[in-house]
NUFI-290227 format. One record per residue (C-alpha): x, y, z; residue number from 0. Coordinates in nm, 3 decimals, m for minus. Example, Ala and Ser with C-alpha at 12.3 -4.5 7.8 and 13.67 -1.06 7.14 Angstrom:
2
PT       x       y       z seq
PT   1.230  m0.450   0.780   0
PT   1.367  m0.106   0.714   1
This chain:
457
PT       x       y       z seq
PT  m0.004  m0.008   0.001   0
PT   0.131   0.340  m0.104   1
PT   0.195   0.620   0.150   2
PT   0.020   0.954   0.084   3
PT   0.225   1.267   0.184   4
PT   0.044   1.578   0.295   5
PT   0.193   1.925   0.247   6
PT   0.487   2.059   0.060   7
PT   0.807   2.205   0.196   8
PT   0.906   2.420  m0.097   9
PT   0.791   2.547  m0.439  10
PT   1.053   2.673  m0.691  11
PT   0.943   2.737  m1.051  12
PT   0.792   2.412  m1.184  13
PT   0.967   2.213  m0.892  14
PT   0.807   2.107  m0.554  15
PT   0.992   1.952  m0.263  16
PT   0.865   1.719   0.010  17
PT   1.035   1.621   0.339  18
PT   1.027   1.294   0.520  19
PT   0.975   1.069   0.208  20
PT   1.110   0.724   0.181  21
PT   1.104   0.421  m0.057  22
PT   1.080   0.623  m0.380  23
PT   1.305   0.602  m0.693  24
PT   1.453   0.845  m0.935  25
PT   1.222   0.918  m1.229  26
PT   0.930   0.769  m1.040  27
PT   0.593   0.929  m1.123  28
PT   0.368   1.090  m0.863  29
PT   0.021   1.216  m0.838  30
PT  m0.058   1.552  m0.649  31
PT  m0.406   1.606  m0.537  32
PT  m0.541   1.933  m0.410  33
PT  m0.836   2.042  m0.188  34
PT  m1.063   2.110  m0.485  35
PT  m1.004   1.750  m0.608  36
PT  m0.790   1.863  m0.901  37
PT  m0.475   1.665  m0.978  38
PT  m0.147   1.717  m1.129  39
PT   0.136   1.481  m1.220  40
PT   0.513   1.506  m1.135  41
PT   0.832   1.312  m1.175  42
PT   1.109   1.267  m0.914  43
PT   1.424   1.436  m1.034  44
PT   1.625   1.467  m0.703  45
PT   1.648   1.252  m0.387  46
PT   1.853   1.393  m0.109  47
PT   1.807   1.173   0.196  48
PT   1.442   1.198   0.292  49
PT   1.403   1.509   0.088  50
PT   1.252   1.451  m0.267  51
PT   1.220   1.704  m0.549  52
PT   0.961   1.660  m0.830  53
PT   0.911   1.839  m1.159  54
PT   0.531   1.915  m1.199  55
PT   0.412   1.853  m1.556  56
PT   0.127   2.103  m1.547  57
PT   0.329   2.374  m1.362  58
PT   0.305   2.494  m1.003  59
PT   0.072   2.799  m1.048  60
PT  m0.195   2.821  m0.789  61
PT  m0.071   2.523  m0.580  62
PT  m0.173   2.542  m0.209  63
PT   0.135   2.399  m0.019  64
PT  m0.054   2.291   0.281  65
PT  m0.358   2.110   0.113  66
PT  m0.146   1.930  m0.151  67
PT  m0.146   1.552  m0.110  68
PT   0.130   1.350  m0.289  69
PT   0.105   0.983  m0.370  70
PT   0.391   0.806  m0.554  71
PT   0.298   0.550  m0.824  72
PT   0.594   0.311  m0.801  73
PT   0.663   0.330  m1.168  74
PT   0.847   0.569  m1.418  75
PT   0.677   0.741  m1.710  76
PT   0.537   0.483  m1.934  77
PT   0.390   0.482  m2.274  78
PT   0.086   0.276  m2.397  79
PT   0.186   0.093  m2.715  80
PT  m0.004  m0.089  m2.982  81
PT  m0.042  m0.096  m3.368  82
PT  m0.333   0.173  m3.321  83
PT  m0.077   0.452  m3.238  84
PT  m0.027   0.492  m3.619  85
PT  m0.211   0.792  m3.747  86
PT  m0.253   0.939  m3.401  87
PT  m0.126   1.275  m3.254  88
PT   0.005   1.300  m2.905  89
PT   0.158   1.566  m2.673  90
PT   0.521   1.551  m2.547  91
PT   0.427   1.322  m2.257  92
PT   0.235   1.083  m2.478  93
PT  m0.118   1.179  m2.409  94
PT  m0.355   1.210  m2.714  95
PT  m0.435   1.555  m2.844  96
PT  m0.625   1.470  m3.156  97
PT  m0.962   1.445  m2.979  98
PT  m0.971   1.069  m2.966  99
PT  m0.945   0.828  m2.684 100
PT  m0.636   0.648  m2.554 101
PT  m0.524   0.355  m2.745 102
PT  m0.579   0.011  m2.617 103
PT  m0.239  m0.073  m2.486 104
PT  m0.097  m0.410  m2.572 105
PT   0.190  m0.314  m2.343 106
PT   0.345  m0.020  m2.163 107
PT   0.713   0.066  m2.169 108
PT   0.932   0.294  m1.977 109
PT   1.008   0.592  m2.196 110
PT   1.365   0.611  m2.085 111
PT   1.450   0.291  m2.255 112
PT   1.835   0.207  m2.302 113
PT   2.094   0.259  m2.571 114
PT   2.127  m0.031  m2.816 115
PT   2.380  m0.288  m2.718 116
PT   2.681  m0.252  m2.961 117
PT   2.729  m0.630  m2.970 118
PT   2.370  m0.691  m3.085 119
PT   2.391  m0.419  m3.358 120
PT   2.371  m0.520  m3.720 121
PT   2.578  m0.306  m3.972 122
PT   2.320  m0.076  m4.155 123
PT   2.266  m0.151  m4.518 124
PT   2.020  m0.045  m4.783 125
PT   1.890   0.316  m4.801 126
PT   1.592   0.529  m4.735 127
PT   1.500   0.752  m5.023 128
PT   1.367   1.101  m4.938 129
PT   1.276   1.224  m5.303 130
PT   1.525   1.517  m5.239 131
PT   1.809   1.510  m5.496 132
PT   2.067   1.693  m5.281 133
PT   2.033   1.424  m5.011 134
PT   1.970   1.109  m5.210 135
PT   2.257   1.156  m5.462 136
PT   2.535   1.279  m5.234 137
PT   2.443   1.233  m4.863 138
PT   2.227   0.924  m4.885 139
PT   2.031   0.816  m4.579 140
PT   2.107   0.464  m4.481 141
PT   1.841   0.241  m4.300 142
PT   1.950   0.225  m3.919 143
PT   2.168   0.550  m3.949 144
PT   2.160   0.858  m3.735 145
PT   2.192   1.145  m3.975 146
PT   2.131   1.496  m3.832 147
PT   2.031   1.809  m4.028 148
PT   2.215   2.122  m3.917 149
PT   2.009   2.449  m3.991 150
PT   2.010   2.800  m3.887 151
PT   1.743   3.033  m3.747 152
PT   1.484   3.130  m4.014 153
PT   1.588   2.862  m4.262 154
PT   1.351   2.620  m4.414 155
PT   1.407   2.327  m4.189 156
PT   1.047   2.283  m4.087 157
PT   0.948   2.265  m4.462 158
PT   1.218   2.016  m4.525 159
PT   1.116   1.801  m4.227 160
PT   0.766   1.800  m4.370 161
PT   0.885   1.700  m4.711 162
PT   1.094   1.419  m4.584 163
PT   0.790   1.279  m4.384 164
PT   0.574   1.304  m4.699 165
PT   0.812   1.163  m4.943 166
PT   1.044   0.911  m4.751 167
PT   1.037   0.551  m4.866 168
PT   1.233   0.235  m4.878 169
PT   1.347   0.079  m5.213 170
PT   1.178  m0.258  m5.162 171
PT   0.803  m0.225  m5.189 172
PT   0.751  m0.541  m4.976 173
PT   0.894  m0.380  m4.672 174
PT   0.661  m0.202  m4.423 175
PT   0.768   0.156  m4.361 176
PT   0.634   0.415  m4.114 177
PT   0.729   0.751  m3.966 178
PT   0.765   0.876  m3.604 179
PT   0.761   1.252  m3.603 180
PT   0.859   1.453  m3.285 181
PT   0.845   1.835  m3.267 182
PT   0.974   2.015  m2.963 183
PT   0.918   2.370  m2.851 184
PT   0.732   2.474  m3.164 185
PT   0.474   2.747  m3.198 186
PT   0.100   2.680  m3.260 187
PT   0.098   2.782  m3.611 188
PT   0.406   2.545  m3.684 189
PT   0.220   2.261  m3.518 190
PT  m0.085   2.326  m3.731 191
PT   0.129   2.332  m4.045 192
PT   0.269   1.990  m3.973 193
PT  m0.070   1.853  m3.888 194
PT  m0.250   1.993  m4.182 195
PT   0.027   1.901  m4.426 196
PT   0.059   1.532  m4.309 197
PT  m0.334   1.510  m4.318 198
PT  m0.366   1.656  m4.665 199
PT  m0.082   1.449  m4.809 200
PT  m0.200   1.130  m4.667 201
PT   0.120   1.077  m4.470 202
PT  m0.060   1.096  m4.135 203
PT  m0.204   0.752  m4.172 204
PT   0.152   0.601  m4.155 205
PT   0.288   0.847  m3.897 206
PT   0.286   0.879  m3.522 207
PT   0.316   1.248  m3.414 208
PT   0.449   1.390  m3.080 209
PT   0.396   1.764  m3.062 210
PT   0.525   1.974  m2.780 211
PT   0.441   2.339  m2.804 212
PT   0.652   2.625  m2.681 213
PT   0.385   2.701  m2.414 214
PT   0.396   2.338  m2.279 215
PT   0.608   2.247  m1.968 216
PT   0.980   2.181  m2.034 217
PT   0.945   1.838  m1.857 218
PT   0.726   1.746  m2.161 219
PT   0.997   1.869  m2.400 220
PT   1.246   1.639  m2.228 221
PT   1.011   1.346  m2.245 222
PT   0.900   1.411  m2.607 223
PT   1.210   1.255  m2.793 224
PT   1.206   0.962  m2.547 225
PT   0.835   0.893  m2.615 226
PT   0.911   0.888  m2.990 227
PT   1.208   0.658  m2.965 228
PT   1.007   0.421  m2.741 229
PT   0.719   0.409  m2.996 230
PT   0.980   0.359  m3.286 231
PT   1.151   0.069  m3.099 232
PT   0.803  m0.095  m3.049 233
PT   0.704  m0.042  m3.417 234
PT   1.042  m0.176  m3.544 235
PT   1.145  m0.457  m3.319 236
PT   0.810  m0.586  m3.211 237
PT   0.589  m0.520  m3.518 238
PT   0.860  m0.539  m3.788 239
PT   0.827  m0.199  m3.948 240
PT   1.125  m0.004  m4.084 241
PT   1.076   0.326  m3.891 242
PT   1.216   0.669  m3.972 243
PT   1.221   0.901  m3.665 244
PT   1.227   1.286  m3.755 245
PT   1.291   1.523  m3.461 246
PT   1.277   1.893  m3.476 247
PT   1.410   2.108  m3.318 248
PT   1.679   1.935  m3.088 249
PT   1.808   2.285  m2.994 250
PT   1.485   2.352  m2.814 251
PT   1.529   2.013  m2.630 252
PT   1.884   2.111  m2.525 253
PT   1.765   2.462  m2.408 254
PT   1.498   2.278  m2.190 255
PT   1.771   2.054  m2.057 256
PT   1.977   2.366  m1.959 257
PT   1.680   2.534  m1.788 258
PT   1.606   2.193  m1.614 259
PT   1.956   2.154  m1.495 260
PT   1.981   2.521  m1.371 261
PT   1.653   2.477  m1.167 262
PT   1.815   2.190  m0.995 263
PT   2.116   2.398  m0.905 264
PT   2.367   2.193  m1.103 265
PT   2.698   2.345  m1.193 266
PT   2.689   2.448  m1.568 267
PT   2.947   2.364  m1.829 268
PT   3.020   2.513  m2.171 269
PT   2.767   2.800  m2.258 270
PT   2.563   2.707  m1.955 271
PT   2.464   2.367  m2.074 272
PT   2.489   2.064  m1.822 273
PT   2.807   1.867  m1.842 274
PT   2.613   1.559  m1.904 275
PT   2.448   1.691  m2.223 276
PT   2.679   1.459  m2.448 277
PT   2.561   1.148  m2.262 278
PT   2.196   1.266  m2.246 279
PT   2.196   1.319  m2.615 280
PT   2.365   0.973  m2.676 281
PT   2.098   0.813  m2.466 282
PT   1.842   0.926  m2.726 283
PT   2.051   0.884  m3.037 284
PT   2.191   0.544  m2.969 285
PT   1.853   0.390  m2.946 286
PT   1.843   0.399  m3.331 287
PT   1.997   0.120  m3.539 288
PT   1.935  m0.236  m3.659 289
PT   1.930  m0.532  m3.407 290
PT   2.067  m0.867  m3.540 291
PT   1.789  m1.126  m3.568 292
PT   1.511  m0.865  m3.507 293
PT   1.269  m0.742  m3.777 294
PT   1.251  m0.391  m3.869 295
PT   1.502  m0.099  m3.815 296
PT   1.503   0.256  m3.650 297
PT   1.659   0.535  m3.864 298
PT   1.705   0.886  m3.696 299
PT   1.705   1.228  m3.861 300
PT   1.728   1.492  m3.575 301
PT   1.708   1.851  m3.695 302
PT   1.881   2.127  m3.499 303
PT   1.924   2.501  m3.546 304
PT   2.278   2.618  m3.482 305
PT   2.272   2.935  m3.270 306
PT   2.445   3.208  m3.472 307
PT   2.504   2.958  m3.761 308
PT   2.801   2.832  m3.535 309
PT   2.870   2.473  m3.621 310
PT   3.120   2.456  m3.323 311
PT   2.839   2.541  m3.080 312
PT   2.799   2.265  m2.813 313
PT   2.474   2.136  m2.959 314
PT   2.585   2.057  m3.323 315
PT   2.936   1.980  m3.191 316
PT   2.828   1.708  m2.955 317
PT   2.564   1.587  m3.200 318
PT   2.841   1.536  m3.465 319
PT   3.038   1.317  m3.219 320
PT   2.750   1.065  m3.177 321
PT   2.595   1.050  m3.524 322
PT   2.727   0.928  m3.868 323
PT   2.762   1.234  m4.069 324
PT   2.544   1.546  m4.115 325
PT   2.337   1.733  m4.363 326
PT   2.419   2.121  m4.345 327
PT   2.175   2.371  m4.474 328
PT   2.354   2.679  m4.644 329
PT   2.266   3.030  m4.535 330
PT   2.422   3.130  m4.870 331
PT   2.187   2.912  m5.084 332
PT   1.898   3.027  m4.871 333
PT   1.968   3.381  m4.950 334
PT   1.971   3.296  m5.316 335
PT   1.621   3.159  m5.282 336
PT   1.733   2.799  m5.334 337
PT   1.508   2.538  m5.169 338
PT   1.603   2.309  m5.004 339
PT   1.930   2.493  m4.926 340
PT   2.143   2.177  m4.871 341
PT   2.496   2.267  m4.871 342
PT   2.661   1.970  m5.069 343
PT   3.029   2.027  m4.970 344
PT   2.998   2.037  m4.589 345
PT   2.750   1.753  m4.581 346
PT   2.840   1.393  m4.534 347
PT   2.689   1.052  m4.478 348
PT   2.950   0.827  m4.342 349
PT   2.744   0.516  m4.415 350
PT   2.655   0.601  m4.770 351
PT   2.920   0.378  m4.922 352
PT   2.773   0.061  m4.767 353
PT   2.418   0.110  m4.871 354
PT   2.444   0.251  m5.228 355
PT   2.584   0.126  m5.555 356
PT   2.532  m0.203  m5.734 357
PT   2.275  m0.428  m5.546 358
PT   2.136  m0.139  m5.350 359
PT   2.069   0.162  m5.575 360
PT   2.238   0.200  m5.914 361
PT   2.596   0.098  m6.007 362
PT   2.687   0.473  m6.112 363
PT   2.571   0.626  m5.776 364
PT   2.908   0.639  m5.602 365
PT   3.079   0.766  m5.921 366
PT   2.826   1.050  m5.957 367
PT   2.847   1.150  m5.603 368
PT   3.220   1.159  m5.600 369
PT   3.225   1.359  m5.915 370
PT   2.968   1.613  m5.800 371
PT   3.159   1.673  m5.490 372
PT   3.485   1.728  m5.675 373
PT   3.336   1.946  m5.946 374
PT   3.134   2.162  m5.716 375
PT   3.441   2.227  m5.498 376
PT   3.609   2.382  m5.804 377
PT   3.316   2.624  m5.846 378
PT   3.415   2.819  m5.542 379
PT   3.754   2.882  m5.678 380
PT   3.619   3.005  m6.014 381
PT   3.380   3.230  m5.839 382
PT   3.650   3.376  m5.619 383
PT   3.865   3.441  m5.924 384
PT   3.587   3.611  m6.108 385
PT   3.535   3.859  m5.824 386
PT   3.904   3.956  m5.853 387
PT   3.968   3.963  m6.234 388
PT   3.617   3.976  m6.371 389
PT   3.416   3.700  m6.543 390
PT   3.517   3.811  m6.879 391
PT   3.873   3.740  m6.811 392
PT   3.822   3.381  m6.699 393
PT   3.936   3.083  m6.893 394
PT   3.684   2.890  m7.110 395
PT   3.693   2.607  m6.851 396
PT   3.635   2.842  m6.555 397
PT   3.352   2.994  m6.725 398
PT   3.201   2.637  m6.766 399
PT   3.248   2.576  m6.393 400
PT   3.053   2.892  m6.324 401
PT   2.776   2.773  m6.552 402
PT   2.792   2.429  m6.391 403
PT   2.755   2.572  m6.034 404
PT   2.467   2.788  m6.121 405
PT   2.279   2.501  m6.285 406
PT   2.358   2.270  m6.013 407
PT   2.215   2.507  m5.744 408
PT   1.917   2.597  m5.955 409
PT   1.811   2.281  m6.113 410
PT   1.972   1.993  m5.910 411
PT   1.991   2.119  m5.539 412
PT   1.676   2.342  m5.594 413
PT   1.350   2.166  m5.635 414
PT   0.983   2.220  m5.533 415
PT   0.863   2.164  m5.183 416
PT   0.612   1.908  m5.322 417
PT   0.837   1.770  m5.592 418
PT   0.925   1.399  m5.530 419
PT   1.212   1.291  m5.744 420
PT   1.273   0.916  m5.807 421
PT   1.635   0.800  m5.768 422
PT   1.672   0.752  m6.136 423
PT   1.555   1.098  m6.201 424
PT   1.804   1.236  m5.951 425
PT   2.103   1.042  m6.090 426
PT   2.015   1.118  m6.449 427
PT   1.978   1.490  m6.369 428
PT   2.316   1.477  m6.196 429
PT   2.484   1.341  m6.508 430
PT   2.320   1.613  m6.718 431
PT   2.474   1.873  m6.476 432
PT   2.819   1.717  m6.503 433
PT   2.785   1.709  m6.884 434
PT   2.814   2.090  m6.878 435
PT   3.182   2.040  m6.812 436
PT   3.433   1.888  m7.056 437
PT   3.478   1.525  m7.014 438
PT   3.849   1.580  m6.942 439
PT   3.747   1.757  m6.620 440
PT   3.564   1.452  m6.486 441
PT   3.861   1.262  m6.343 442
PT   3.685   1.110  m6.035 443
PT   3.480   0.854  m6.232 444
PT   3.577   0.562  m6.461 445
PT   3.592   0.594  m6.840 446
PT   3.352   0.312  m6.860 447
PT   3.089   0.499  m6.645 448
PT   3.137   0.815  m6.863 449
PT   3.081   0.614  m7.167 450
PT   2.743   0.517  m7.037 451
PT   2.629   0.841  m6.882 452
PT   2.815   1.133  m7.017 453
PT   2.607   1.334  m7.256 454
PT   2.824   1.460  m7.548 455
PT   2.749   1.807  m7.685 456
């Protein structure tokens, strides 16, 4: 039988403290009942002897310290799971916000989960296509990979996230594929954009959505990605789906983590973030992957905005250490009006080589990717030279590089927000872009490959 504790010893922000408590555990849930019969929920975040501190989900506004009655549930935050979660919309704590009832739970799981055991991991193979040329051709997303998108304030990362959810697919039509979408700290109009976009496009039926608004408690922002990963693990390893998890914006999650750490009185580290932010992010990211002998897979695309476009900021910096590459959105391309503004040169998919090419995508995929990187890197030099001596004074080859760079940005990187390109369309378009240059300039691909794909003028 559970003990009920009457009264509170302290209220500080969204935290409450109780004295004389025994037999509770870290992360344990509690119910706080008030004199008028209303209830709020809290989670144990600190245990100091018989003093316990709880984070209250609904906030502490209007709480009467004397009449509050607290009962601990004996379990952590759990998520109800079944196949019925597909097509549903939840808040950051996993409660329905789509006007429908709770799902009938086939099981409940602790949202904290655990990182995947490295010994049980299977090396990721095969790819997930997004229908976006700049990603599919040069920074291909591999099934089971963790591939973040680094963006900046005011750039089109929300539109890109929605496009990935709409268009993402696996190559084999026999594989079951679903999406888990998690948005943290977003405004009401952004949340409505996602809901309407997924509903109108038909993507909502294969998607589980977790939406945490900017006005919601920060404890929900901290729980939201854990709820999303818990749902993804269930869909992948219990029901056999290949699951793509898209999270936006992890910067808001880290800001909530910093606020949460500060409210607990912890000593801050770099730029005020807690010293354990690396391990905290890893506890989320490392739940993605492929488990040997298990059906399905979990692929993770976290999106984060770099404060001040600084890629060395702690959030992108630590994320880069944990994940297998990055897709970087370019401020320069965004200012030119290019959508999506994917910067090809700073972007990288470290697992791309093992899930593309013959037997996976197309035999010329790797050659095209290598040549696009090499040729596009020459464009910057030609543009710099043109600003010094003028475009008219450039050599004929440098002028072709300028033409190639403009065409690549306008016609290959740039595409419509609702334009879904097949892999064949993307690769063929890439070869048309390279054919602007003389064949002698394409030294990163084989002659046999050029014989098949280079378009002679």
